[in-house]
N, C-alpha and C positions, 0 to 999 in steps of 0.2 A: 548376432550380437544384439542384446536388448539395450535400448537407450534409456538411461535414467533421466527422467524429467523432473524439473521443479516448476510447477504451474503457479504463475503469479497473477494477482488481480489487485488493482487499486481502485479506490473511489477518490474523486478529486472535487475541488471547488470550481472547476472550469477546465478549459481545454489547453491552456498554456502553462507549461511547467515553470516558466520564468516569472509568472505572475500569480498563478492560482495555488491554493493550499492543497496539500495532500491530506486527505481525511481518514483513509483506512488502507491497511495493507493486509493481504491474505496470500499465503503460499502453502502448497502441499507438495510433499516429496512423493513421487509416484512409486518409488521402490519400497519405502518403509510405511507409507501412509501417514507419516507424521505431518502435522500442520502447525502453522503459526498464523494468528489473526490478531490484529489490534486496531482499535479506534484511537484517533489522535484528538486530544483536547484543543480547542481553538485558542489561538493567541490573538492579541489586539491587532497585529499587523497582517493578519490573514485577509486575502481577497477570495471571497466565496460568492459565486453567482447564484441567484435564486433558481435559475433554470437548471443548474447542475444538481441542486438539492432535490428538485422535482424528479430528475432522472434517477438519482441513486437512492432516493427515499430517506435520506438522513436529514436531521434537523440540527440546528446549532444548539438548541437546548439539550438534545440527546447526546451530542458530542461533548458538551460541557459536563454532563453528568457521568457518562460512561467512558469518555476518552481519557487517555493518559498523556503525559507530556511528550512532545515530538522527540526530544533528545532521548528519553527512555525507550520509546518505541523503536527509534532508529538503531540504537545500540543493541537492543534485543534482536531486531531483524538481521543486522549484520552478523551477530554471533550465530544465529540460527543458520544463515547461509554459509558461513565459514565452516560450520560443522559438517557440511556436505561437500564432497569433492566429485569431480568427473560427471557433471550433469549438464543438460541442455535446458535453457529456460524456455518455457512454453506458456501460451495464454491466448486470449482473444485478440488483443492488440498490444503485443509485447513491447514494441518500440515506444508506445505511449506510456505504458506502466514504467518501463525502465527510465524513460525521460524524467518522469516525476520523482522516482527514487533517487536518481543522480542529482537532480536539482535540489532536492530536499537535503 
């Protein structure tokens, strides 16, 4: 039996989901090859560490220009995930990514 995977990756403003901002979401459906990716526009209450930006290569200016509102991105992401059933979530550090998605 082939396992259907949804591979997830996030970029964040630090390591703590209870404190740091979610900057980017990317997911790919292993069965269909369909993908969803979005950048999130920063809000005034975000906590983003300079070191995190060095690691992920994003800048606040780029996110302000290319990002979309957190509410819109999360609604699209949830709809994308709900359109898929019977999958296992996979990724490099899935607990980290899911922690940020749940906190956001």
